[in-house]
C-alpha positions in Angstrom: 89.4 18.1 -31.7 90.8 18.2 -28.2 91.5 21.5 -26.3 95.1 20.9 -25.6 97.9 18.7 -26.8 100.9 18.0 -24.5 104.0 17.1 -26.5 106.6 15.4 -24.4 110.2 15.1 -25.7 111.5 11.7 -24.5 115.1 11.7 -23.3 116.6 8.2 -23.6 118.4 8.4 -20.2 115.5 9.4 -17.9 112.7 6.8 -18.0 111.8 7.4 -14.4 111.1 11.1 -15.0 109.1 10.2 -18.1 106.9 7.9 -16.0 106.2 10.7 -13.5 105.3 13.1 -16.4 103.0 10.6 -18.0 101.3 9.8 -14.7 100.8 13.5 -14.1 98.9 13.9 -17.4 96.9 10.7 -16.8 95.8 12.1 -13.4 93.9 14.9 -15.0 90.1 15.1 -14.2 89.3 16.1 -17.7 90.1 14.0 -20.7 90.0 16.9 -23.2 93.7 16.5 -24.1 96.0 14.3 -26.1 99.5 13.4 -25.0 102.1 12.9 -27.7 105.5 11.3 -26.7 108.2 12.3 -29.1 111.6 10.6 -29.2 114.4 12.7 -30.6 115.6 10.5 -33.5 118.2 7.9 -32.6 120.2 9.7 -30.0 121.4 7.8 -26.9 122.4 10.9 -24.9 119.7 13.4 -25.7 120.1 16.8 -27.3 121.0 20.2 -26.1 118.0 22.7 -25.8 118.6 24.1 -29.3 118.4 20.8 -31.2 115.7 19.5 -28.9 113.5 22.5 -29.7 114.1 21.9 -33.5 113.0 18.3 -33.1 109.5 19.5 -32.2 109.0 20.6 -35.8 109.0 16.9 -36.8 105.8 16.3 -34.8 102.8 16.3 -37.2 99.0 15.8 -37.1 98.3 17.5 -33.8 94.5 17.6 -33.5 94.1 20.2 -30.7 93.3 23.9 -30.4 96.4 24.6 -28.3 99.8 22.9 -27.9 102.0 22.8 -24.9 105.6 21.4 -24.7 105.8 19.4 -21.5 109.3 17.8 -21.3 109.7 14.4 -19.7 111.4 16.0 -16.7 108.4 18.2 -16.0 104.9 17.4 -14.7 101.5 18.8 -14.1 101.0 19.2 -10.4 97.3 20.2 -10.5 94.9 17.4 -11.6 92.4 20.1 -12.7 94.9 21.8 -15.0 93.1 20.7 -18.2 89.7 21.4 -16.8 90.8 25.0 -15.7 92.6 25.6 -18.9 89.5 24.7 -20.9 87.3 27.0 -18.9 89.6 29.9 -19.4 90.2 29.4 -23.2 86.6 28.8 -23.9 85.7 32.1 -22.1 88.3 34.3 -23.6 89.3 32.5 -26.8 93.0 33.7 -26.7 95.3 32.9 -29.7 98.3 32.4 -27.3 98.5 31.3 -23.7 101.5 31.7 -21.5 102.1 29.5 -18.5 104.0 30.3 -15.3 105.6 27.4 -13.5 107.6 26.7 -10.3 111.1 25.6 -10.8 112.3 23.3 -8.0 114.7 20.4 -7.8 112.5 18.2 -10.1 111.9 20.6 -12.9 109.3 23.0 -14.0 105.8 22.6 -12.5 102.9 24.3 -14.3 100.9 26.0 -11.6 99.2 29.0 -13.2 97.5 29.9 -16.5 97.9 33.4 -17.9 95.3 34.2 -20.6 
């Protein structure tokens, strides 16, 4: 079982953003994660926030201790995110972890783990 699973909702009209998101996950210095790409049914325009959040319920078989929604227009800016996250959760063993991110012109960037 991996420490964290990133679930990325794939919007059909932003393949460039998806590539940046995937690259940011692949750049992690620890491989203790899984990255699940989830396309919202057959829409060509994407969904609003409410329906997009409901679509995450369709993702099954997540073999990880923690799950983080990482939309395709977001990215991990710290290549040590998974390594740091693992150190914190292994030390404190929290049931829920909240993340603080920076919102700038390209989306939300995870920059801090709050345990």
